[in-house]
N, C-alpha and C positions, 0 to 999 in steps of 0.2 A: 504494500499499499503505499509506502513511504520510500523515497529512493535517495539514498545519501548524494551530497554533491561531490562531483568528480573534480570540482575546481580547485586549484591550489591555494593556500592562504594569500600569496603575494596577489593572486588573481583577485581574490576578493575584496582586497585594499586596493585595488586600481594599480598596482603597479608604478608607485611612484615613491623615489627615495628622496631623502632630505638631510641635508647637513644645515644645522641651524647657526646663527651667527655667534662671533666670538668662539666659534672651533675653527681650529687650523690642521688640515690633513696633510703631511708630506709622504708623497708616494703617489703612485699611480692608481686610477679608478677605472673597472672596467663594468660595465652594465648593461644588459638588455631591455632595462626598462628605463621609463622617464626619470629624470632627476631634479631636483630643485637644490641650489648651492646659495645659501646666504652666508656661509662660513667663507674659508680660505682655501684654496688647494694650491699647494705648491707641488707640481708633478702633471702628468699628463691625464686626460679623460678620454675615454672611448666608450659610446653607447650606440644602440641601434634605435634609439629611441630619441627624446626630446630633453635637451638641457634646457633649464632657466637659471640664468643668474641673477640674482636678488640684486637691489640697490646697494646692500652691504656685502654682496659677495664679490671676490675675485678668484681669478685662475692666473697663475704664473707657470704657463706649460703648453702643451700642445692640446687640442680640442678635435674629435671626431665623431661627428653625430649626424642623425637624420635632418634635426632642425635645432635652432639654437636661439633662443631669446635673451640678449644679455642688458642688463640695467646698470651691473656693476663694471668691473674692470677687467679686461683680458690683455695678459702680454705673451704673445707667442704666435704659433700657428693654429689657425682654424680651419678645418676641413668640413663644409656642412653638405650633406647630397642633396637638402632641398631649399628649405629659407632660414637664412640668416637675419632676424630681425634685430636691429640696434635702436635701443629707446632713449629717449633724448639726455638722460645722465647717465649715460654709457660711457665708458673709455677703451678703444680697443688699438693696441699697438702692435704692429707686426704682420704677417702676411695672411689672407684669407683666398679662400677657394671655396664657391658656394654657386648653388644653381641659380638662386634667387636673393637679392639684396633689399631689405628695408632700413632705410637711415633716417630717422626722426632729426628735424631741427634742434641744434643746441647738442648733439653728439659728437664727443671728440673719436673721429674715426681716422685715424693716422697709421694707415695700413695699405699695403700693395694688395689688388683685389683682381683674382682672376673670376668670370661668370662661365661656368661649364656649360656647354651646349645642351639644349633643352630636346625633348625626342619630339618637339613638333616639326611637322612635314617643311622642308623648305619653300620659300617662295621659288616660282621660276624666274628666271632672268629677263630683262627686257627684250621683248620681242619673241620669248618662247612662249609656247601655249602646254 
C-alpha cells in the first residue's frame, strides 16, 4: 500500500551545498550539485551545476561550472558552459570563457573574455540561399 521513496537524501534537499560567511576553505571543491558560496575559497571549484558567489563570498582560484552568478569577488580563470552572470557589486579579475555573458552596470569586470560558439545554425553568407 505504501511505497518507500527511492530518492536519496540530497535529492530531497534540492542538491544545494552552502558555505556560509566567515568560513574559509583552502583546497579544491568538486561537486555535482548546485553550490552557494558566501565564505572564501582559496583553491579551485568544479561542478556540473550552478555556482552562486554571494556578496560576501570570494574565490581565489579557477572555476569550472555549468552556470555561475557572481556578486562577490573572483581572482582566477572561469570556464562556464552556459551563462556567467556578473552582478553590479561583483569583482572579477582573470580570464573568462563562457557561452553567454551578462554584466550589470557597476561591476568590476577586469578580465579577458572568450565567448564560445553556440549550437545555433549559422546564417548564410551574403548572396547565398
